[in-house]
N, C-alpha and C positions, 0 to 999 in steps of 0.2 A: 401673493400666492394664497389660494384659498385652502380650506382645511383638507379636502381630499388630495390636493396636490402635495401638501405637507406630509400627510400620512403616507402617500406613495413614495415620496422622497426618503422618509425615515425607514420605510420597509426596504427600499433598495440599498440604503446605507448599511442597515443591519445585516442584510443578505450578503453584501460584499464583505463585511467584516467576518461573518461566519465562514465564508469561502476562504478568506485569508487564514483563519484559524485552521481550517481543514488542510490547507497546503502546508502550514507550519507543522502540523501533525505528520504530513507526508514526508517532510524533510527529516523529522525526528525518526520516523520509520526507516527512511533511507540510511541514515547514519547507523541505526541499530542493525539493519540488515548487512551493511558493510562489515560491521564488527563481528556479527554472527557468522558471516560468510568466511571471513579471514580465520576465525576460530575453527570453523569446520575444516577448512583447508589445512591448517596447521596440525590438527588432530589426525586427519586423513585416514580414519579407520573405516575402510570399506568403500565401495563404489558409490553408494547412496550418499554418504557424508561428503565425498568429493564433489558429486553432482550438486548437492545442496549448497555447498560452499560457493561453487561457480555461479549457480543460479541466483543465490542471494546477492552476490556482488553485482551481477548483471542487472537484476531487478532494482537494486539500490541505486545504480547509476541512472536507470531510466526514470525512477521516481524523482531524482534530483534534477532532471532536465528543466530548463526555464521555459515551460510551456507557454507562458504568457507572452514571451518575446520571440517565439519561433515564427517563421514565415508560414503561410497557409499550407503549403505542400509539406514542409517539415513537420508542422503540427499534426497533420493527418497521419503521417507515418508514425510519429511519436505516440499519438493517441491510440492508434491501432496496436502498436507494440505494448503500450500500457494496459490496454484491455486484455490482450492475450496473456501477458505475463501475470496480470492480476488474477485471471481465472485459473491459470496454472499454479499460482501460489497457493490457492485453496487446496488443491490436490496434493501439492508437496507437503503442506502442513498436516493434512490428514494422514498421509503416509508416515510422516515423521512421528506423529502421535501413536500410530499403530505400532511402529517399530519400538518406540519407547515402552509401550504397554507390553509388547512381547519380551523385551529385554528384562523388564522388571518382573514379569511373570516367571521367567527362567531363573531369576535370582530368588524367587519366593516372596517378592515384595508386591505391594499394590500401589499404583499411582492414583493421585487424586484427580480432580477435574482439571482439564487442560486449559486453565484460564489465560495463561500467557499466550498460548498459541491462538486462542479465540480472539484475544485483543489484537494480535498481529493481523489476523484475517480481517477483522472489522476495519482496522486502519487501512489495510491494503484495498479493500473493496470500496472504502470511502473515497479514495483518490480518483476513481473514474468519473463519478458525477461532479466532483469538485473541479477537476480540470476542464471538463466539458462546460460547466456553467460559468466558470471564470472566462472562458474564451467566447461563449455564446450565451450571455445573460438573458437575451430575449427568449430563450427556450424555457425559462422559468415561469413565464406568464401563462 
């Protein structure tokens, strides 16, 4: 094997490792969303909290699907669902932050930067390209 082939093999291996780390982050996010969803359902204060609880549980289940082992047809459906739910997740989190700011303002308090919500959004949006490139690594070139 010459040097360029060795470099290419190393790059592919490091990319595959990075994608695996991304999926591990997705599984951690899925577990966290399941916990947050159940918590929101048990609190059950208002329609939005109930919707958020159901949505978080559904999104957590979709995130934990074994995308690498799905058939082509199932993968397409699952990936489309992942893309749609990931986009909707951003809006749900923005609305949740807006409601939190409104509630804190009504109490005369002030919230800080929504770092936790931003981290969740980042991890959620990371899953779409990770799932795509794990299934179709040739699209990376």
